[in-house]
C-alpha positions in Angstrom: 11.8 -5.5 -3.5 8.3 -6.2 -2.1 5.3 -7.5 -4.0 2.0 -5.8 -3.1 -1.5 -6.8 -4.1 -2.8 -3.3 -5.0 -6.4 -2.3 -5.6 -7.1 0.3 -8.3 -9.0 3.3 -7.1 -10.7 3.6 -10.5 -11.8 0.1 -11.5 -11.3 -1.7 -8.1 -9.5 -4.6 -9.6 -6.4 -5.9 -7.9 -3.0 -6.5 -9.4 0.4 -7.4 -8.1 2.9 -4.6 -8.2 6.6 -4.8 -7.2 8.0 -1.9 -5.2 11.3 -1.2 -3.5 10.9 -1.1 0.3 13.3 1.8 0.6 10.7 4.0 -1.3 8.2 3.5 1.6 7.5 6.9 3.3 5.9 6.5 6.8 2.8 8.6 7.1 1.2 7.5 10.4 1.5 4.9 13.1 -1.1 4.1 15.7 -0.9 1.6 18.6 -3.6 -1.0 18.4 -4.0 -2.0 22.0 -7.3 -3.9 21.7 -5.6 -6.7 19.7 -2.2 -6.4 21.3 -0.5 -7.1 18.0 1.5 -3.8 18.0 1.2 -0.7 15.9 -0.6 -0.2 12.6 1.6 1.7 10.1 0.5 3.6 7.0 3.0 4.2 4.2 3.0 6.0 0.9 5.1 4.8 -2.0 5.5 7.5 -4.7 6.3 6.7 -8.3 4.8 6.2 -11.7 2.5 3.2 -11.5 -0.4 2.1 -13.7 -3.3 -0.3 -13.4 -2.8 -3.2 -15.9 -6.6 -3.5 -16.3 -7.9 0.0 -16.9 -4.7 1.9 -17.5 -5.3 4.4 -14.6 -2.1 6.2 -13.7 -1.1 6.2 -10.0 1.2 8.8 -8.5 1.4 6.8 -5.3 0.4 3.6 -3.6 -1.0 3.8 0.0 -0.1 0.8 2.2 -1.5 -0.2 5.6 0.5 -2.7 7.6 -0.9 -4.5 10.7 0.7 -6.1 12.5 4.2 -5.0 11.7 5.4 -6.7 8.5 2.0 -7.8 7.3 0.3 -5.8 4.5 -3.3 -5.3 5.4 -4.3 -3.4 2.3 -2.7 -1.4 -0.5 -4.4 0.9 -3.1 -3.3 3.0 -6.0 -4.1 6.8 -6.0 -4.5 8.9 -9.2 
């Protein structure tokens, strides 16, 4: 399990959500040569999630990772 600090696309507040890393579906990778820290990867985690602040329902969470293993940002999508 991995804890993500997820920003809500509706109210913009952040909350910690725990997701199973095996549910991460790779969407895109791009080599970041200017910083020479490897590739940036974008993932989507599908499931039934909800913002604990405003109650918005999320069908997925998008996760950007750069460098590898470091979550740069994560946000919930309605």
